N, C-alpha and C positions, 0 to 999 in steps of 0.2 A: 474394714474397708472392702465395699464390693467390687469383686474384680470379673470380668468377663472370662469364660473359660479359655479362650485364645491368649488373655493375658496371663493368666496362669500357667499355660503350657510354655509360654515363652520364658517366664521366670524360672520355671522348673528345668529348662535347659541350663540356665546358669547355676541352679542348685545341684543338679546331678553332675555337672562337670567341674563343679568348685572352681568357677571362672568369675571374674568382676567385668570383663569386658569380652566382646567378639567383634569380629569383622563380618559385615553383612554377608559376604560370600560364605563365610563359616557357617552362619546360622541358616543358610540356603539350604543346607544337608539335612536340617530338621523341619523346616516349613518353608512354604513358597516364599520369595523375597517380598512380592507385593504386599502379602498378609503380613510379614515381619514389620515393613515399614508402617502399615496402618496400625499394627498393635502397639509398636514402640511409641507411636505418637499419642496413643491413649495413655500408656504408662508414663510418659512424659508429663502429661498434663496432670497426672496424679503423683508427680514428684519421685517416682521409684526408678526411673532411667533417664539417662541423658544421651545425646547423639552428638557426635563430632564429624564433620565433613571436611574433607580434603578435596580439592579439585586438582587434577593432574592434566597438563596439557599433552596430548598425544599427537603422533604424526602418522597419518594414514596415506596408503598409495591410491591415487585415483587414476593413474595410467601407467599401464606396464608395457607399453610399446617401446622400441627401441629409440634412442635419441636421433634427430635427423641427421647429425653428424656421423653417427654409427651406421645409419641406412647407407650413406654415401661410400663409406669405407667398405661395407659388405658387398656393395653394387662393383666397385672398383677391384675388389678381390676376386669376384666372379668373372671379371672382364679381363682379369690377369694384366691389370694395369695400375699405376699409383697416381694418377692425375685425370681431371676433367675440367672442361671449361665451364666457368659459372653460368653461362647462358645456356647450358644443357642440363642444368640441374632440375629444370622444369620437368625433364624425362623420368626423374627418379622421385622428386618429392612434390607434394602439393604446394601451390602457390605461397600459402601461409607459413610453411615450415622453412622456406629457403632462407629469409633473413635470419631466423632463429639459428639455423645451421650455421651461416657465415659468421654470427656474433659468438657463437660458442667455440667455433674453430680458433678465432683470434683470441677469445679470452683464456682457453685451455692450452694454445699453443701446440696442438696436435698435428697441424699441418701448415704448410706456407702458401700465401695467397700472393701469386706473381703474375703480372700482365694478363689478368683475366681468367688465370687458372688456378685450381686448388691442387696442390701437389703433397701427398703423403710420404713421408720417409718411412713409417711403420703403420701399417694397416691394421695390425694387431695391438694398438696402443694401448696402455692401462689408463682407465677413466676412474678417478676418485668419485665422481657424481654417481657412475654406474655401482660401483663398490657400495656407496652409502644406501643406495635403493634397496640393494640386497640385505644390508644390516637392518634397515628399517622393517624389513618383513619380519625379523627376528626380534626386534626391540622397538616398540612403538612409543615409549615414554620420552619426551622431548628433552627432560632435564637430564636423561641418562647419556646424552651425546656431549662431545667436548665443545668448546666455545667455536673452534674452527669448523666442525662438523654442523653446528646450528647456522653458521654463515651460508654454508653450502645448503642446507635445507631451505633456507629462505630463497635461494636461488632456484631450487627444484619446485617451490611453491610457486614462483613467478612463471615457470616453464609450464606450469599445469600438470606436473607429475605426482605432486603430494599435496596435502591440504591438512589444516589443523582442525582439531576437535578437542572436547573435554570429556573427562572420564571422572566420576565422583567415587571417592573411597570413603564408605560410611562405617563409622565404629559406634556400637551401642555399649554404653557403660551403665553399670549398675551405681546410683547415688547411694549416699550415706544410709538414705531412708529404705532404699531397695536392699542394700546389703543386711540391714537388720530384718527386713521382711522375709528374706529368704532362709533365715536362721531357723524359722519354724518349717516343719514339714508342709508342703504344698498338696492338698489333696484335690483331684481332679474328679468331680463327679458329673453326671449327667444333668444337664439343665436345659431348660426349654427357653428359647428366645422369641419363638413365634407360635402362638396357639393356632392349631388347624382343627379342621371339623373331626378328624381321626383321633387326635389327642383327647377332645372333649367327650367324644361318645365313649371312648374305651375308660375313660376315669383315670387316664395315666397322669393327668395333670395334679391328682390329688396327692400323689407320692413324690413326683419330680420337683425339683427347685425350678421355680419360675424368675427367671433374671428380670429385674427392674429395668426399665427403658430410661437411659440417660441422654436427654436432649443436648447436653453440654459437651459430651464426647466429639473430639474432632473427627471429621470424616475426609476422605479422599475427595478432591474437587471433581465435579461433574461437568463436563462441557456439552450440553446438548446442541442438536443443530440449532442455527441461528440466523438472523437476516444480515447480509454483508453491511458493514459500518457505513458505506456510502449510501446504500438503499435506505437505511435507518434514518440518515439525516434527510434524504429527499422525502421520505414519508412524513417526518417530523415537521419540516417546512411546510409541506402541503396542507397538514392538518392545522397549523397555526393560520395559514392563509385563508382556509376554509372558514376557520372559527372567526376570522375577522371580516368575513362577508365577501371574500372574493370568489370568483368562478373561474375554473381551470379551463383554457383553451389549448389547442394544438395547431401545428402546422407543418408542412413537409420539410424533411431533411435537406432535399435537393431544391433549391430554390433559383429563381432568376436573379439577375443583378438588379433587376426593377424593383422587386419586393425587398431585396436584402440592402440595397444602397440608394437606388434612385428615390423611392418613396420617402426615405428618410433625409432627404435634401443633401446627400452626399454628393459633391461633383465628380464627374466621371474620370477626372484625372486626379483623384484624391489617392494619396499614396497606400490607404489600406485596401484598395483594389488591386494592388499589385501581386504578382505572382508569389513573392516571398511571405504575403500574409494569407493569401486566399487559395483554396483547393478548386481548381476549374476542371469541369468534366470533359473528358475526351469524346466521348459517344454515349448519348447524344449530347450535342454541345449548346443548343438552343432550345427554348421553351416558348410557351404561348403566354401572352401578357394582354390584358384588356385595353383595346385601341383607345376607347374613350378617356380612360383615366391616363393612359400613355401621353396623350396629347396635352391634358392639363399639367402634368408632372413636367414634361418637357418645356412647357410655356413659363412655369414657376423657375426651373433651372436656369434657362436662357435670360430671364428677366433678373434673376438674383445673382448669378454667377458670371454672367456676360460670356459665354462660350457657345460653341455649337454642339447641340445635344445629338448625340448618336443613337438612334433607336436600336441598331444592331448590337451595341453594347448592353442595352437593357435586357436583350433576349438571351445572353449567355447564361448558361447554367454553371450553379457551383453549388457547393456544400456550404450551407447557411453559416455565417461567421457570429451570428448573435441570435437570441431568441426575440428580438425586438421585431424582427420580421413577423412573428406570430401576432405581436399587439397591433401592428399597423394593418395586417391582413383583416384581424377582427375589426378594427375601427372602419376600414373600407367596405366591410360586409354589412353595416348597419343601414337599414332603412331610413328614410326620412322620419318617420315616426320614432324610431329606436333613437335617433340623434338627439331627441328633445329629452331622452331620459339619463339618468346616471348610470355610469358603469364602473365596475371594479372587476378587472380580469387579471389572471396571472398564467404563465407558461413556465413549467419545468421541462427541459429537454436537453439532447445533446447538440453541441456546436463544435465546429472545426476550425482550426487555425494552423497554417502551415508554419509551425514553430519548431526550432530544434529542441530535441527532448533533453531536459536537464532537471534540476533538483524541484523547480518550481513551474516547468512548462511542459505540457502535452499536446500533441496535435489534435486530440479528442477530449473534450471535457463537458461537464454539465453546468448549465446556467439557469438561473431563475429570473423571470422578467415580470415586472407587474405595472399595470397602468390604472390610474383613476381618472375618470371623466365626470365633471359635474359642473353646475353654472358658476359657483362661487369658491372653487377651491383654489388655493394660492400655495406659495413657498412655505408659509408656516404650517399648512395642512400637511405638506410633504415631509417636513421634518418631524411634525407629530406622529404621523404613521410610521415612519421608518424608525423612531425611537421606540416606539410600541412593538413593533415587528422585532427589533433586535433585543429589547428587554424580555420578550417571549423566548427567544432563542437561548437565553440564558446570559447576556452580556447586560451588566448592571451600569457600567460606565460608558457613555456614548458622546461623541462630539462630531461636529460637522464644520467642513471647511470649503471655500470655493473652489470648483474645478472647471475644467472644460471638456466638453463632449460634443461632437459633430452637429448632433440633431436636438440638443436640448439648450435652452437658454431662459433663465439662469440655470447653472448647474452646481452640484455639490458632490462630495466624497463623504462618506461616513466612515469614522474610525472607532474602534472599541479598544478598551484598555484591559491588557492581561498582565497579572502580576509577574514580575521577572522579565517581561517583554516589552513592556510599555505600549505605546499607542499603534495600532496596526489598521491599515487601510482594509475594508471588508467589502463595501458596495459603492457604486455610483448612481446618481440620480439627477432629476432635473425636470423642467417643464417643455413639453415639445414645442419646437419653434413653430411660429405661424405658418412658414412654408411648407412644413410637413403636413398640417392639417388642412391647408387651402384647397388642394387638388380633391380631398374627398369631403369637402363642405362642412367640416366641423369647425364651428365657431366658438365652442366651450373650451377652456383651459384642459389640458391632459397632463397629469403628473406621471412621470415614468422612472423607474428604477430598475436595477439589475444587480444581482450578486452571482459571484461564481462558488460553485460547491467545491471546488478543489481547496481554495483558500480556507472556505469555512471547515472543512474536514480536517485540515492541517492544524487550525486552531483547536478544534473539539477534541482532537486525538493527540495533541501533542507532536505532530510529525514534522520533520524538518526536511523530509524528501517526499514529494507528492507521488513518486513512483511506488513508495512502500505501500501505498493505498491500493495498487493493483498486483501486486506480488504473489498474492495468494499464499502468505507465510501462514501456516496453520496455527503456529505458536502464538503470534500477534493476534490472529483472528479469535482465537480461543479466549485470550487475555481480555481484549478490549471490550 
């Protein structure tokens, strides 16, 4: 059996010490631990050694400051008093520590709270939590603590004084095959693992043993620099759309309500415009809009929605809430000659919504919007294009169902099927309403669709919390 020189060295340690198993830390006296792990993996592949791993839960100190309640006791001792009004705690503690101190005082019973005052009977009180922190410094293994101590450790974790981690204990054992192998003397001779110019010229290669190269030997994983997962999806979608004949367009992040809402035939009293959904700019708070187009849009709104259109609302500046603003800007920029030609464009960019942050919502995210304009395109064409697009993204099972969107009619939502999760909504689409296209003089049908990259990334990478995509967790970024 061909063995690497390092494999022989590791086996010889077992042979010389007449041992059948070693702890990794013990072997670390003879060879670097990283090399031991790598070599033991090679030997394991040859059936000569086995490894046994035990994961131990450890407790580590992350905050060695005094407890807030102890800070109060120390302060009172310095002031030669044993009581303080609760309203005066702000002079001793940061705001965020006051409630923690009051809660701990009640829980531990180390002082009385009467008529808005904290009264200590003993400023040098004994604290089991403080004593346990000292014990943790000397003993980090969680299983070594009593059940009562474990409960206190959980409290200390909630208070931000300790945290949990894991420590691996690795043992390397000889298999029966390995035991038989080390019964024979192991000779370690010089060998050549890489031919160099000097070795060839000197002729040293003629006498030395040249070790064969084995591509089947397991190696340590290598994590080179890579593109962020979200960026990879954006590039993938962009390449798919370019291959399908679309052209990319862009528009400003800061938009007027005119381009973001009015041009899409959303009434000015629509709930989507309210502060809870949209970020409004404080300064500057108004922008320029084309007057001739404004008058046409105003006329369509007042005729269609039966209300008094306010031009001042149109001029207000916001952070765009969707990339549809890019599509409508593109259509409005077309010359009369260009309006007679077919167009397929898309935009991938950031949009902003005044959302509460949770597992599936962020105030800033990426969206992709696409439109197709041509003489005879219809709803069936839209379904066909979307099905092809989603198939190229790797979703084999796709279905569509009716939906409602303010600026398209008819409208649909596309769903994809994932094993173990069922049908999941992934994009919305429809045909622009005539009222959207009338002010810019377009009489051809325009198919439109939009997809959020947050949902797409969650499906692609199996995430349950969209915040994980932006945490910069290096372990996850290496693996994904």
